[in-house]
C-alpha positions in Angstrom: 41.0 17.0 -26.1 38.3 15.6 -23.5 36.9 18.0 -21.1 38.2 17.3 -17.6 38.9 18.9 -14.3 42.5 20.1 -13.9 44.3 19.3 -10.7 43.4 21.7 -7.9 40.1 22.6 -9.3 37.0 21.6 -7.5 33.9 19.8 -9.0 31.4 22.2 -10.6 28.6 23.1 -8.4 25.5 21.1 -9.1 22.7 23.0 -10.9 19.7 24.1 -8.9 17.7 21.7 -11.1 19.9 18.8 -10.0 19.7 19.7 -6.3 15.9 20.1 -6.5 15.5 16.7 -8.2 17.8 15.1 -5.7 15.8 16.7 -2.8 12.6 15.5 -4.5 13.9 11.9 -4.8 15.0 11.9 -1.1 11.6 13.3 0.1 9.7 10.7 -2.0 11.9 7.8 -0.5 11.2 9.2 3.0 7.5 9.4 2.4 7.4 5.9 0.8 9.4 4.5 3.7 7.0 6.2 6.2 3.9 4.8 4.4 5.4 1.3 4.1 6.2 1.2 7.8 2.5 1.9 8.5 1.4 -0.8 6.0 3.5 -3.2 8.0 1.9 -2.3 11.3 -1.5 -3.0 10.1 -2.8 -6.1 11.8 -5.0 -8.1 9.3 -5.4 -11.1 11.6 -9.1 -10.3 12.3 -9.9 -9.9 8.6 -8.0 -13.2 7.9 -10.0 -15.0 10.5 -13.4 -13.5 9.3 -12.5 -14.7 5.7 -11.9 -18.2 7.0 -15.1 -18.2 9.1 -17.0 -17.6 5.8 -15.8 -21.0 4.6 -18.3 -22.8 6.9 -20.6 -19.9 8.0 -24.3 -21.1 8.1 -25.3 -17.5 7.1 -22.8 -16.5 4.4 -24.3 -13.0 4.1 -24.0 -12.4 7.9 -20.3 -13.5 7.8 -19.6 -11.5 4.7 -21.0 -8.3 6.4 -18.8 -8.9 9.3 -15.8 -9.2 7.0 -16.8 -6.1 5.2 -17.1 -4.2 8.4 -13.7 -5.2 9.4 -12.3 -3.9 6.0 -14.1 -0.6 6.7 -12.7 -0.6 10.2 -9.2 -1.0 9.0 -9.7 1.6 6.3 -11.0 4.1 8.8 -8.0 3.5 11.0 -5.2 3.2 8.4 -6.6 4.8 5.2 -5.1 3.5 2.1 -2.4 1.7 4.0 -5.1 -0.6 5.4 -6.2 -1.5 1.8 -2.6 -2.2 0.9 -2.1 -4.4 3.9 -5.3 -6.3 3.1 -4.1 -6.8 -0.4 -0.9 -8.3 1.0 -3.0 -10.6 3.2 -4.9 -11.9 0.2 -1.6 -13.3 -1.1 -1.6 -16.0 1.6 -5.3 -16.1 2.5 -6.2 -19.5 1.1 -2.7 -21.0 1.0 -3.5 -23.8 3.5 -7.1 -24.4 2.6 -8.7 -27.0 0.5 -9.4 -25.4 -2.9 -12.8 -27.2 -3.1 -14.0 -25.6 0.1 -12.8 -22.2 -1.1 -14.7 -22.7 -4.5 -17.9 -23.8 -2.6 -17.7 -20.6 -0.5 -17.2 -18.5 -3.7 -20.4 -20.2 -5.2 -22.3 -19.3 -2.1 -21.1 -15.7 -2.4 -22.6 -15.3 -5.9 -25.4 -12.8 -6.0 -26.0 -9.5 -4.2 -23.6 -8.6 -1.3 -25.0 -6.9 1.7 -25.1 -3.1 1.5 -22.8 -1.2 3.7 -22.8 2.4 4.7 -21.5 4.5 7.6 -24.2 3.3 10.0 -24.1 -0.3 9.1 -21.0 -1.2 11.1 -21.5 1.2 14.0 -19.2 4.1 14.9 -15.4 3.9 14.3 -13.9 2.0 17.2 -10.6 3.9 17.4 -8.6 6.9 16.1 -9.2 7.8 12.4 -6.4 7.7 9.9 -4.6 11.1 9.5 -5.2 12.8 6.2 -1.8 11.8 4.8 -2.7 8.1 5.1 -6.3 8.5 4.1 -5.5 10.0 0.7 -2.1 8.7 0.1 -0.6 9.3 -3.4 3.0 9.2 -4.5 3.4 11.4 -7.6 5.7 10.0 -10.2 9.2 11.4 -10.1 10.5 13.0 -13.2 13.0 11.0 -15.1 16.3 11.6 -13.5 19.5 11.6 -15.5 22.0 8.8 -14.8 24.6 9.6 -12.3 28.0 10.4 -13.6 29.4 7.0 -12.4 26.5 5.0 -13.9 27.3 2.6 -16.7 24.5 4.3 -18.6 26.1 7.8 -18.4 26.9 9.2 -21.8 30.7 9.4 -22.4 32.2 12.7 -23.5 
């Protein structure tokens, strides 16, 4: 006879392990949502424009340094969320540009890039990223068992 719950009996209480895993999953989803909301608020327009200015800049290294300083500024302000937003920006960066012009710029960029340090771009121009953004890391959740109503749940 299959194990079941008789009429009038409640569901068994979840184990403390299940409750802890569920709380961990909720907390991770909350943190990821908070982080993603910051990523979506990062304005990458200035970096986008600086990249495009490099296409025709008479001094490619000067233009490259301006772009690198903008990346540093966004990193100071938004931590790793700035880097994620900039990676998203790169998905569309050259979408409307002539590939030959982009290739020519890439060839002009071959060689040593300008050095950049804390003093190169001047002092930070705004508030610094809070520690939770600066060093963002989402630990991998432990493998959760399938829910009882899942198609993958083992049958008794």
